[in-house]
C-alpha positions in Angstrom: 0.0 0.0 0.0 2.9 2.4 0.8 4.3 1.8 -2.7 1.0 3.1 -4.2 0.8 6.1 -1.9 4.4 7.1 -2.6 3.7 6.7 -6.4 0.8 9.1 -6.3 2.8 11.6 -4.2 5.5 11.6 -6.9 2.9 11.6 -9.7 1.1 14.7 -8.2 4.5 16.3 -7.7 5.3 15.8 -11.4 2.0 17.4 -12.4 2.5 20.4 -10.2 6.1 20.9 -11.4 5.0 20.5 -15.0 2.3 23.1 -14.6 4.8 25.4 -12.8 7.2 25.1 -15.7 4.5 26.1 -18.2 3.3 29.1 -16.1 6.7 30.3 -15.4 7.9 30.2 -19.1 4.7 32.0 -20.2 5.1 34.7 -17.4 8.8 35.2 -18.3 8.0 36.0 -21.9 5.0 38.2 -21.1 6.6 40.1 -18.2 10.1 40.8 -19.6 10.0 39.9 -23.4 7.0 41.7 -24.6 4.4 39.0 -25.1 3.6 37.0 -28.2 3.0 37.6 -32.0 3.5 35.8 -35.2 4.9 38.5 -37.5 8.7 37.9 -37.6 9.3 40.2 -34.6 11.0 39.3 -31.3 7.5 38.5 -30.0 7.3 35.6 -32.4 10.5 34.2 -31.0 8.8 34.1 -27.6 6.6 31.3 -28.7 9.7 29.1 -29.1 10.6 28.6 -25.4 6.9 28.3 -24.5 6.1 25.7 -27.1 9.4 23.7 -26.5 9.0 23.6 -22.7 5.4 22.7 -22.9 5.7 20.0 -25.6 9.2 18.7 -25.5 9.5 18.5 -21.7 6.2 18.8 -19.8 3.8 16.9 -22.1 6.5 14.4 -23.0 7.2 13.6 -19.3 3.5 13.3 -18.3 2.8 11.1 -21.3 5.8 8.9 -20.4 4.4 8.0 -17.0 0.8 7.3 -18.0 1.5 3.5 -17.9 2.7 3.7 -14.4 -0.6 4.9 -12.9 -1.8 1.9 -10.8 -5.5 2.6 -11.6 -4.8 1.7 -15.2 -3.5 -1.7 -14.5 -6.9 -3.3 -14.0 -8.2 -2.0 -17.3 -7.9 -2.7 -21.0 -4.5 -1.5 -22.1 -5.6 -0.2 -25.6 -7.2 3.0 -24.5 -4.1 3.9 -22.5 -2.0 3.2 -25.5 -4.1 5.5 -27.5 -4.0 8.2 -24.8 -0.2 7.8 -24.5 0.2 8.1 -28.3 -2.2 11.1 -28.4 -0.3 13.0 -25.7 3.0 12.3 -27.4 1.6 13.4 -30.8 0.5 16.7 -29.2 4.0 17.1 -27.7 5.6 16.4 -31.2 3.2 18.9 -32.9 4.0 21.7 -30.3 7.7 21.0 -30.6 7.5 21.4 -34.4 5.5 24.5 -34.1 8.1 25.9 -31.7 10.8 25.2 -34.3 8.7 27.0 -37.0 8.5 30.0 -34.6 12.3 30.4 -34.3 13.0 29.6 -37.9 10.4 32.2 -39.0 12.0 34.8 -36.7 15.5 34.0 -38.0 14.3 34.3 -41.6 12.7 37.7 -40.9 15.9 39.0 -39.2 18.2 37.2 -41.6 19.9 35.4 -38.7 21.8 32.2 -39.5 20.2 28.9 -38.5 21.7 26.1 -36.4 25.0 27.6 -35.5 24.8 27.1 -31.7 25.2 23.9 -29.5 21.6 24.6 -28.2 20.2 24.5 -31.7 22.0 21.3 -32.5 20.7 19.5 -29.4 17.2 20.9 -30.0 16.9 19.9 -33.6 18.3 16.4 -33.0 16.0 15.9 -30.1 12.9 16.9 -32.0 14.0 14.6 -34.9 14.5 11.7 -32.5 11.2 12.3 -30.8 9.4 12.3 -34.1 11.1 9.1 -35.2 10.3 7.6 -31.8 6.6 8.4 -32.1 6.4 7.0 -35.6 8.1 3.8 -34.7 6.0 3.4 -31.6 2.8 4.0 -33.5 3.7 1.5 -36.1 5.1 -1.1 -33.7 2.6 -0.9 -30.9 -0.7 0.5 -32.3 -1.1 -1.2 -35.6 -3.0 -4.4 -35.2 -0.9 -6.1 -37.9 2.4 -5.7 -36.0 3.5 -9.1 -34.7 4.0 -9.8 -31.0 7.7 -10.7 -31.6 8.3 -7.3 -33.2 6.7 -5.6 -30.1 9.0 -7.6 -27.8 12.0 -6.6 -29.8 11.0 -2.9 -30.0 10.0 -2.4 -26.4 13.4 -2.1 -24.6 14.6 0.1 -27.5 11.5 2.3 -27.1 11.9 2.6 -23.4 15.6 3.5 -23.6 15.0 6.0 -26.4 12.2 7.5 -24.4 14.3 8.2 -21.4 17.2 9.4 -23.6 15.0 11.9 -25.3 13.7 13.3 -22.1 17.4 13.9 -21.0 18.1 15.7 -24.3 14.9 17.7 -24.0 15.9 19.1 -20.7 19.5 19.8 -21.9 18.1 21.6 -24.9 15.7 23.8 -22.8 18.1 24.8 -20.1 20.9 25.6 -22.6 18.3 27.7 -24.6 17.3 29.6 -21.5 20.9 30.3 -20.7 21.7 31.4 -24.3 18.6 33.7 -24.4 19.7 35.5 -21.2 23.2 36.0 -22.6 21.7 37.6 -25.7 19.2 39.9 -24.0 21.0 40.9 -20.8 24.0 42.7 -22.2 24.2 45.7 -19.7 24.6 49.2 -21.3 24.1 48.2 -24.9 20.4 47.6 -24.7 19.4 49.4 -21.4 19.4 46.2 -19.4 21.4 45.1 -16.4 24.1 42.5 -17.3 23.5 38.9 -16.7 26.4 38.8 -14.3 24.6 41.1 -11.8 21.7 38.6 -11.7 18.7 41.0 -12.4 15.2 39.8 -11.6 14.7 38.4 -15.2 17.9 36.3 -14.9 16.9 35.1 -11.4 13.4 34.1 -12.6 14.7 32.4 -15.7 17.3 30.5 -13.7 14.5 29.3 -11.4 12.6 28.1 -14.5 15.6 26.0 -15.5 15.8 24.5 -12.0 12.1 23.6 -12.2 12.6 21.9 -15.5 15.5 19.9 -14.1 13.6 18.8 -11.0 10.6 17.9 -13.1 12.7 15.7 -15.3 14.4 14.0 -12.2 10.9 13.2 -10.8 9.7 11.7 -14.1 12.9 9.6 -14.3 12.5 8.4 -10.8 8.9 7.3 -11.6 10.1 5.5 -14.8 13.0 3.7 -13.1 11.1 2.3 -10.1 10.3 -1.3 -10.9 7.6 -1.5 -8.3 5.6 1.0 -10.3 5.8 -0.8 -13.6 2.6 -2.1 -15.1 2.2 -5.9 -14.8 3.1 -7.6 -18.0 0.1 -9.4 -19.7 0.4 -13.1 -20.7 0.3 -14.1 -24.3 -3.5 -14.8 -24.1 -4.2 -11.3 -22.9 -2.8 -9.7 -26.0 -5.8 -10.9 -28.0 -9.3 -9.8 -27.2 -11.8 -12.5 -26.7 -15.6 -12.2 -26.2 -16.5 -12.9 -22.6 -18.5 -16.1 -22.0 -21.3 -15.7 -19.6 -22.6 -18.7 -17.7 -25.4 -19.1 -15.1 -25.9 -20.7 -11.8 -23.2 -22.4 -9.8 -20.9 -22.5 -12.8 -20.8 -18.7 -12.8 -19.7 -18.6 -9.2 -16.9 -21.1 -9.8 -15.8 -19.2 -12.9 -15.6 -15.9 -11.0 -13.5 -17.5 -8.2 -11.2 -19.1 -10.8 -10.6 -15.8 -12.5 -9.7 -14.0 -9.4 -7.4 -16.8 -8.3 -5.5 -16.9 -11.5 -5.0 -13.1 -11.5 -3.5 -13.1 -8.0 -1.1 -15.9 -8.9 0.0 -14.3 -12.1 0.7 -10.7 -11.2 1.6 -11.2 -7.5 1.1 -8.6 -4.8 0.1 -5.8 -7.2 -3.0 -7.7 -8.3 -4.4 -7.3 -4.7 -5.1 -3.6 -5.7 -7.4 -4.6 -8.5 -8.9 -8.1 -7.5 -11.8 -7.9 -9.9 -9.9 -7.6 -13.2 -10.8 -10.7 -15.2 -8.6 -12.5 -17.8 -11.3 -14.1 -19.9 -8.8 -15.4 -22.4 -7.5 -17.9 -19.8 -10.9 -19.4 -19.1 -12.3 -22.5 -20.8 -15.8 -23.8 -20.0 -16.9 -27.3 -20.6 
């Protein structure tokens, strides 16, 4: 029971940190950077950090831990696969839109593209994320994909997912630092230098810390084996129409289903004792 309570504490913490990251990046660009536009001005660039933090870090992290929620273990996995894929697709689209914002701004100002380490990390992360999503959709959502292929792809998919999260955090915090160096130059643009740590720099640094802490909480959830979803048996990967029987046979069938579940998934099954695996049951 303590394992479930500690999971939900960490899960709620990740949600709160993710929301704080989105609110802070929006406030930073509204309070100190002039708000938002889509006209080639510096206000168009402001969409870039907002969309990348929201999509590439927050939505990505929240989507990654969906399978860890214990309440989902006793339910059909397909809806949660679709929700996981949908959240990740939204994160991909926001990330691509964030790249469009910065490339459009650079084109309007005739600024070179992809010359900094931040831009290299960011474009590679978005490309890997897009490839990860396409591969995951093809391997795990298409009904025609064989079980053997899914078993082969799963460890690669999990490893790539964690790696992309690390790269996303690195891209975001390097981008925040790069932006502060550009805009806080001291006397050249009527701002205090970054080295004097003005309020904008302090706030943006706190945003970077929030992003790192959010990532660490998500990685802790993903790396805890006690919070992994129980693996289904081979019979559970195929949907079978339930067989309803009457009388005493129904009572025996119900008891048999509960007993098999407890044996197969161990202690975690005690949380959801009424999940039935009809594919295992044969009636005479």
